[in-house]
Structure formats: C-alpha cells, structure tokens
N, C-alpha and C positions, 0 to 999 in steps of 0.2 A: 865376479861370476857373469858369464855371457848368457843371454836369454836364448830360448829355443827359436824365436822368430829370426828370420833371415832377411836383411835389407837387400832389395834387388834393384831399386831405382830411387833417384832423388833429383828433384827439379827445384831450382831457386828462382825467385822473382826479383829481378833487378829493377830498381827505380833510379832514373837519372833526373837530377834537379839542376836548374840554373837559377842562381840568386834565390835559393830556397823554395822555388816553385817547381813542382814536378812537370817535366816536359816529355818524358818518354819512359816506357817500361816494357820489359820483355822477360821471357823465361830462358834459363840456361840449364842444360843437362849436366848435372854433377854426379852422375851415377857411378863413376869409377872410384872416386875417393871422397865424395861428400864435401864436408867443410873445407878440407885442404884444397880441393879443386875450386870451390866457391871463393875462398880467400885469395887464391892466385888470380882468378878472373877479376875480382874487385881491385886487387893491387895493380893489375895491368891497366884497367880502366882509369884508376886514379892517377897513375903515373903519366898517362897521356892526356889527361883532362885539361880543358881550358880553366883558367883561374876561378871562374865563378861556378863551375860545374862540380857537383858532388854525386856520389854513387852509393847506394845502400841495397842490401838484400832485406826484404821485408817479410818473406815467408819461404818456407821449404815444404815441398810435398814429397813424402816418402811412401814407397810401396814395398810390400813384403811378399815373400814367396807364397805365403798362405792366402794371398788375395787381399790382405788388409791394406789400408791406406790411412795416413795420418798427416795433418798439417801442423807444422810448428811455426809460430810467428817470432819466437825469440831464439837468437843464436845459442843462448845458454841451454835451452831445451833440446836443440839439435845436438849440441855437444854431449848432453846426458844420454840422448838416444843412441849416438854412435858408441858411447862407452858401454851401454847396455846390450846393444845388438851386435857389436863387432863390425868386421869388415863387410864391404858391399860385395854381392855376388850377382851381377847383372845377368850372367849366363843362366841363372836359375829362375828368372822372371817368368811368371805366367803370361801367356799371350792370348788375348790382349790384356793389358793392364786395365783394371776397372776401379774407379771411374777413369775414363779416358783422360790422360794427362793433358793439361792445357798446353804444355810444350809441344805435344804431338799435333794438336790443333793448329798452333802457331806455325809449325814447320810443315804441315800438310802430311803428316805420317798417318797411315791408315792401317796399321797392324791389327 
C-alpha cells in the first residue's frame, strides 16, 4: 500500500575519506529517482577513486508535497520510505522547500 504523502525532493550527503579519514563532504540532489540515483553516483565515484579513497552516503533529507521534511541516516530507512511513499514527484514540490535544503545553500540556489 502506498502512503498519501508524496515525495518531492531528496538530497544525499556524500562523505569522501582517504585512508579512513574524512577529507571532504557535499550534498547531491537525488530528487529524480532517490536511492537509484544515489547508488549510481556512489558507483561512479568509487569506480574513479584513488586506491585509498572511499565514499559513503551518511544521510538523506527528504521533502514532501505537504511541506514535511525528514532525515534518514540509514540506507535501510530510505529504502523503506521509498517503498511506503512511492515514486518521486519533484514537479509537485512546494516553493520554497522548508527548511531550506543544505544542497540549495551549497549551490547558491535561492528559490
């Protein structure tokens, strides 16, 4: 059964580590397909990584059409959310999203 809530945006926090020490982190917009998009981004990073570098997503920030927002720290929780809420519908997103996505701040987006 699919929930009444509608997912409209999802941003993932990527952490880059070298020799097990975090060296860089940033947000990526995965609002089109969520985990599938995040997995593809990680696979690309890992395929092109130096031998001592690793990449992980440590949290997902999801936004809903009704103005709600939730943070998931576990991939398992994000999988369950996507099963519950169904496909993403970025075209239905309220403007602006509240709270302001960290991704927007990182990219200088002022919607």
